[in-house]
C-alpha positions in Angstrom: -19.6 -2.3 19.9 -16.6 -4.5 20.8 -16.3 -8.1 19.8 -14.3 -10.2 22.2 -12.1 -13.1 21.1 -13.0 -16.4 22.6 -10.7 -18.6 20.7 -8.2 -18.5 17.8 -7.1 -21.3 15.3 -4.2 -20.7 12.8 -5.5 -22.0 9.6 -2.5 -21.0 7.5 0.8 -19.2 8.1 2.8 -18.0 5.1 5.7 -15.9 4.2 3.7 -12.7 4.4 0.3 -13.2 5.9 -1.3 -15.6 8.6 -4.9 -16.7 8.4 -6.8 -17.0 11.6 -10.3 -18.3 12.3 -11.5 -16.7 15.6 -14.6 -17.4 17.6 -16.0 -14.1 19.0 -18.6 -12.9 21.3 -20.8 -10.2 19.6 -22.1 -7.1 21.5 -25.5 -8.7 22.0 -23.9 -11.9 23.6 -24.2 -14.3 20.6 -21.1 -15.9 19.1 -19.8 -16.1 15.6 -16.7 -16.8 13.5 -14.3 -14.3 12.0 -11.7 -15.2 9.5 -8.7 -12.7 9.8 -5.9 -12.4 7.6 -2.9 -10.9 9.6 -0.5 -8.7 7.7 2.7 -6.9 8.9 1.6 -3.6 7.3 2.9 -1.5 4.3 3.8 1.8 2.8 3.0 3.6 -0.3 4.7 6.5 -1.8 3.4 9.2 -4.1 6.5 10.8 -5.7 6.4 13.7 -8.2 9.3 14.6 -10.5 9.2 17.5 -12.9 5.4 17.7 -12.7 4.8 14.1 -13.2 3.8 11.5 -10.7 5.8 8.3 -10.6 4.1 5.1 -10.9 5.1 1.5 -11.2 3.4 -1.1 -13.7 3.6 -4.5 -12.4 1.8 -7.8 -12.8 -0.5 -8.7 -9.8 -1.0 -12.4 -9.8 -4.1 -12.3 -7.6 -6.0 -10.1 -10.2 -4.3 -11.8 -13.4 -3.3 -8.3 -14.8 -0.7 -5.5 -14.9 -1.8 -2.6 -12.6 -0.5 1.0 -12.4 0.4 1.7 -8.7 2.4 4.1 -6.5 5.6 2.5 -5.3 4.7 0.3 -2.2 5.7 -2.7 -0.1 5.4 -4.4 3.1 7.1 -3.4 6.3 10.0 -5.8 7.4 10.3 -6.9 11.0 10.9 -3.9 13.2 11.2 -1.4 10.3 9.8 2.0 10.8 7.3 3.2 8.0 9.2 6.1 7.0 12.4 4.0 6.3 10.3 1.4 4.5 8.9 4.3 2.2 12.3 5.4 1.4 13.4 2.0 0.6 10.6 1.0 -1.5 10.9 4.3 -3.6 14.4 3.7 -4.3 14.0 -0.1 -5.0 11.2 0.4 -7.4 11.9 3.6 -9.1 15.6 4.4 -8.6 14.8 7.7 -7.0 15.8 8.9 -3.6 14.1 11.9 -1.9 15.1 14.6 0.4 11.8 14.7 2.2 8.9 12.2 3.1 5.7 13.8 4.1 3.4 11.6 6.1 -0.1 11.8 4.7 -1.9 9.3 7.0 -2.8 5.7 7.0 -5.6 3.6 5.3 -7.1 0.2 6.1 -7.6 -1.4 2.6 -9.9 -4.2 3.5 -10.9 -4.0 7.2 -13.6 -6.7 7.1 -10.9 -9.4 6.7 -7.5 -7.9 6.7 -5.3 -6.4 9.5 -3.1 -4.6 7.1 -2.6 -0.9 7.6 -0.9 1.2 4.8 1.2 4.3 5.6 0.9 6.7 2.9 3.8 9.2 2.0 4.5 12.1 -0.3 8.1 12.2 -1.6 9.7 15.5 -2.5 13.2 16.6 -3.7 13.8 13.5 -5.9 17.1 12.5 -7.2 17.7 9.5 -9.6 20.2 7.1 -8.3 19.2 3.9 -10.0 16.7 1.2 -9.2 17.3 -1.9 -7.2 14.5 -4.4 -7.5 14.1 -7.3 -5.3 14.7 -10.7 -7.1 11.0 -11.5 -7.4 10.0 -7.9 -8.7 9.4 -7.0 -12.3 8.2 -3.4 -12.4 8.6 -0.6 -14.8 8.4 3.1 -13.8 5.6 5.2 -15.5 5.3 9.0 -15.4 1.8 10.4 -15.5 0.8 14.0 -15.2 -2.0 14.8 -12.5 -4.7 15.6 -15.1 -4.1 12.3 -17.0 -4.3 10.4 -13.7 -7.8 11.5 -13.0 -8.9 10.5 -16.6 -7.4 7.2 -16.3 -8.9 6.5 -12.9 -12.4 7.6 -14.2 -12.0 5.2 -17.1 -10.9 2.2 -15.1 -7.2 2.3 -16.2 -5.9 2.9 -12.6 -8.0 0.8 -10.0 -5.5 0.2 -7.1 -7.0 1.5 -4.0 -3.9 2.7 -2.2 -2.7 4.7 -5.3 -6.1 6.3 -5.6 -6.2 7.1 -1.8 -2.5 8.5 -2.0 -3.2 10.9 -4.8 -6.5 12.1 -3.4 -4.8 12.5 0.1 -2.0 14.6 -1.6 -4.5 16.7 -3.6 -6.5 17.3 -0.2 -3.4 18.3 1.6 -2.3 20.7 -1.1 0.7 18.8 -2.0 -0.3 18.5 -5.6 
């Protein structure tokens, strides 16, 4: 069931992603085109403080709306996922943690996107002050677990990495 790359054309190369147009051979010998968006990978952190989960509200241009999400961000060149998770938690919420528990990885859109998101659960939080990137405008929102499920079921929380992080933490007995 493997598809073999015959050729690759770079369609676009940007600050975060590169779009390729690949010609591939299918398992039955036929050829087709695959469009692939290459991404360096990301992290997402579910942090709990005093019984509340910490989320960030931010405007997402691609969707034209503010979304509630767990703190997250892309991996920098040669950065380890755990270090990126600690960095993103600190930058976006102002909290440092004493422990980051790895919860696994997700592939958010495997049909077109190479991105892998590493999920973490943060424990032992201490507020030290946020340090947002110059192009980041977020606010921290505290949500109790019971409220999260209601918000998700009513379409108020739609971000896939956030839903996966909370579900994974619950399945692992961290919540």
